[in-house]
N, C-alpha and C positions, 0 to 999 in steps of 0.2 A: 491215824492217817487223815481223818477229817479235820482235826485241828491244824495239822501241818499244811494241808491243802488250803485251809482258810487263811492261815498266816501268809502263805506264799501268794495267794490270790489278792489279799488285801495290800501287801507290800508292792507286788508287781503292778497292780492297778493304780495305786497312788503315784508310783514313780512314772508310769506311762502317762498319767494325767498332769504331770508337771509342766509339759510344754504348753505355751500359750497357743490358743486357736485364733484363726482369722475367718470370719463369716462374711460372705458377700452373696448378694442375690442378683442374678441377671435380670434383664427387663422382664417384668411379669406380663404374660399374655393378657389380652383384653377379657378373656373368659375366665380368668383366675382371680379370685378376690383375696385369697390368703394362702400363703405357702410357708412351709417350715424351712428355716435357714439351715444350710449345710456347711460343714467345715471345708475350707479350701485346702486340699492336700495334693501336692504335686508329686511327680516321680522322684524328686530329690529330697522330699520331706522324710524326716525320721519319726514324725508324729503319726504313726500308722496303727498303733495298738491302743490308742486312747478310747475311752467310752464315748458312745455317740451322744448321750444326753448329759454330758458333764462339760461345764465351761470353766476353765481355770481362771483364777484371778489375774487381771491385767490383759485378758484377751481383747482383740480388736474386732469391731463390728462395723462394717461400712453400710451407709444408707444412701441410696441414690434418690434423684428427683422423682416425685410421684410415688414415694414409698414411705411407709411408717413401720418402725421396728419396735417390738416388745420382747422383753426377756421374762420368761415364766419359770419360777422356781418352786418346786413342790406344788404345782397347780395354781400358784398365785403370781399375779403380775407384779414384778419388782422394779422394772425399768421400762421407760418409754422414750423413744426418740423419733421425731418426725423431721428433723433438720438434716439436709443433705451433708454428708461428710463422714468422718470416722469417729466412732464412739468407743471409748475404752471402758470395759467393765471392770472396775477396780473395787467393787463391793461384793465379789463372789464369795460364797462360803467354801469354795474349793481352793485351797492354798496352792501357790506355786513359788518355788525358790527363785524364779526369775522376776518376781514382782514383789515390791515392798521391801521391808527390812529382811536381810538374809537370816539373821538369828531367829526372828519371830516366825518367818516362813518355815524354817526347819522344824521349829517346835510345833507349829500348826500341822505340818505334814505328818509327824509322828502321832499327833492326836487323831488325824484322819485315818491313819493306818489302824489305830486301835478301834475306832468307830466301825470301820469296814469289817474288822475281824468279828465284831459282834453280829454282823449280818452274813457271816459265812464267807467273807471275802467280796461280797457284792457292794455296790456303791451306797445303797440306802438312800439315794436322792435322785431327783430328776430335774434337769435344767435344760431349757429349750429356747431357741430364738425363732420368732415368727415375723414374717414380712407381710405387709398389707398393701394392696394396690389402691392408692388414693387418687389415681387418675380417673377421668370420666369413662365410665363403662358404656360402650357404644352398642348400637345395633340390637336393641331389644324391641322386637316387633310386637304389635298388638292389633287386634281386630275384634269387632263386636259380632259375636255369633248370632245374637238376637238384636233387633232394632232398639235404639234408645229413644225415649220420648223427649222431644225438644219443643218448647213453647215458643211460638213465633208471635211477637207482639209488635203492633204499630199503633201507638196512641194517637197519631195524627188522623188516622182513618177509622179508629175504633176497632182494629182487627186484632183478634186474640184467639189463636187456635193451636192445638198440639199436633205435631207431625212426628212421624217415625223415621229416624235416619240411621244409617249404618256408617261407621267410620273406621279407618285403619291408619296406621303409620308406625313410627318408631319413637322410642323414648330412651333417654340416657339418665344415669344416676351416678352418684359417688358415695364412697364410704366416708362419711363426715365425722364419724366417731369410731375409730378402730377398736377401742377398748370395749365399747358396747357390743360391737359385732363379735368380738372374741368371747365375751361372757354370755351373750344371748344366743349366738348362732354357731360360730366356728368351733370354739373349744380346742382341745388338744388333738388336732388332726395329725395323722402320721405323715402325710405328704402335702396335700393342698386341698383347698375348698373352692369349688367351681361355682360360677353363677347359675349353671344348669341345675344345681341342687336346690336353688331358690326360684327357678324360672316360673314354674306353674303357680306357686303361691303368690309371687309378685305380680304375675299377669292377672290373676283373679282379683287381687286387691286393687290393682291399677284400674281395671275395668269397672270395679264397684265404685271407685272414686270419680271415674270419668262422668258418670251420670249427674251427680250433684254439681260437679264443676261446670258442665254444660248448662245446667239449670241456672247457675249464677251468671253465665254468659248471656243467657236469654234475657236477663234483666236489662242488658244494654240495648235491647231491641235490635238484635242482629238477625239477618237472614242466614240460613244454613250455609250458603256459599261464602259468607263473610267470616266464618269461624277460623279457617286457617290463617287469616290475616290478623288475628288477635291472639297469637301464641303467647305473648307476654302475660296477658290476663289469664289465659288457660293454665300456664305453668304456675302462676301464683296461686290459683285456686286449687290445683292438684297438690302442690306442696302443702297447702293448709289442710286439705282433706286427708292426706297420707301422713301428716306429721306424727300422729299417734302411733300407728302400726309400724311404719318404717323408721320413725325416729327412735323408737325403743331398740331397734336393731342397729342403730348407727348409720342408717341409710338416708340420704336426702339429696338436695340440689337437683331436682328433677327438671329435665328439659324435654320438650315434645316437638316433633315435626309431623303434622297431620295432613293427610291427603284430603281433598275436598269431599265432604260427606255426600252420600247418595240417598235420595228419597224414593219412595214408592211412586208409581205413575199417578196414583190417585192424589197423593199429596202435592206432587209437582203441578198437576192441573189445578188443584185448589189454590195454590199460591199465585199461579198465573192469572186465574180468574179474579182473585182479590186485587192484584195489581191493576188489571184493566178497570175493575169497578172503581178503584180509588182514583184512577185517572179521570173518569167521567164525573167525579165530584166537582171538578173545576168546569164551570159552564163554558169557558173559552176552549178548553180541550174537547168538551163534548160537541161544541159548535164546529170545531175543525174536523172532528171525526164525521159529523153529519155532512159537511161540505164534501169530504172525500167520498162518502157513500153516495151522495147525489151525483158526483162526477162519474163514478162507476155506473150508476143507474143510467145516466145520459148516454154513455158509450154502449151500454147494453140495449137501450131503446133504439139507438141509431141503427143497430144491426138486427133489429127485430125481424123475424121471418115474415110477419104479417104486415110489415111496412113500418117505416120510422114514425109516421103519424100515430099509428095504433100504439106503438111503444111509448111515445111521449104522453099520450092520453092516459095510459095506465100509470105512468110515473107521476103525473099530476094528481090523479085520484089518490095515490098512495101518500103524496106529500100533504094533501088536504086532510086526509084522515089522521095524519100524525099529530096534528094539533099544535105543533111548534116548529119554528124554522131556525136556521143558523143565525140570522140577524138577531132574533130574540135572545138566543144563548150568548152571543157576543155582548149584547147590551147588559144582560144579567152579570156577566163577568166583569165588565167595566164598572158597573154599579157596586159590586162587591169590593173591588179594588179601592174605589173612592171611599167606601164606608170604612174599610180597614185603615186607610190613610187618615180619615177623620177621627177614628178611634184613638190613633196614636198622636193626634194633633192637640193644639190648645188655642183658645180664643183670645186674641189680643184686645186691648182696650179700644183699639180703632175699629173693631168689629170683624177683622180678617181672621181666618182660621189658618194657623201656621203649624208646620210639622218639625221645624228645626229649633235651634236655641234662640233665634231671633226672628221677628216678624218680617216677612218679605215685603210688606206694604209700608210700614213706618220705621222699621229697624229697632223696635223696642225689644228688650231682652225678655226671655221666657221667665215668668215668676217662679220662685222657688216653691217646691211642693211642701205643703204643711203636713205634719204628722196627723195620722187619722184621729187621734184623741187630743190634738193640740187646741189651744185657745189663745186669743189675741188680747193682750193687756191694753189698758187705756194709753200706756206710754208707747204702744206700737210693737212691743216685743212679743214673739211667738213662744209659748211655753207649753210644757207637758205635765208639770207638777201642780201642786196646790197653791204655790206662790210664784210670783213673777221673779225670774232670775235677775232682772235689771233694777226694778224699783221695789220689790218685796211686797207688792199688793197681792191680796188674796184673790184666788180664782172666783169669778162671779158665779152665782147660782146657776143651776142647770137650765133654767128658763130665761136667763139673762143673755144679753148680746151687746156687743160693742159697736157703736157707730163709727164709721170712717172719719 
């Protein structure tokens, strides 16, 4: 009875699997990364008794935009298609009399019946279709449970301090290599693979990479409130930091939308104080601040309860004790500006100091700058090597010099 049942099962199964199948995947939801393809069978179809994990030769497989399809046979990927359209699987090991040469197909069918008989009427093989969501996977929230150290640097004022900031936002990613995702993560799932199965792992790795990425942003001398405006750099650094872990899983193309980071009250006050201090490094700004303070003091003195004269006397004593006044500060600022202009200027043969390419007094052109280690030959050419490029004369000794 067992042999008869095996023969019946083998023959019936092979005949039922003669029909070509058609696979199609509807739009894959945003939270699904991978889904097993299902045969499309309508109420009018006669293909109702075929095996689930058998794909007959010549079967059609449709691929939509934003999808990638693979065919797995006996646990091995045998076909891949990422182009939208219909794909015909004409290399299947499961024969069909409706595909290829009729005579050869009939012969292969009887061979398949014999093979299934040895398995007791079972198929003895497994063929599957999987679809991957290659669209951008949206709405992945992140937030720092503990503050991240961020170095605030301003080389103009010599400011260099570490602050603690918290940040949150959302990031997106894509399956850039479905084959790697299948072999490293998904495997032969029975239904689908959701991003929730990777959510905790990816969030932890994302936050681990966020710290080094922000550290590289600090090299640009950014303030914490400027970080959201440099998403392009942040995304580049995050992709580089996560290239190893996520790249091995076939995941990449990370994009970030970050809310403005928040600082502790102490760090906020520290940055505000540093900004004020930097402002007073400019004598003209310090003078303007002093003028404003004196104006406030005059208004307060005028309303002094002991009389305006008493108030003004106190204000004068305070100004005398200060040791400096606004006029001195304005003069210092003007002197610094003149010195800076002179440092960028050059002295013309007429004796005037000019800052542009031509002298404002005589119109002479600014002389060309000579290389730091250059020397002037007797022929007038400026050289940097051991011999003159114009006349070939040797470079004079170190203690020599050329008269004009």
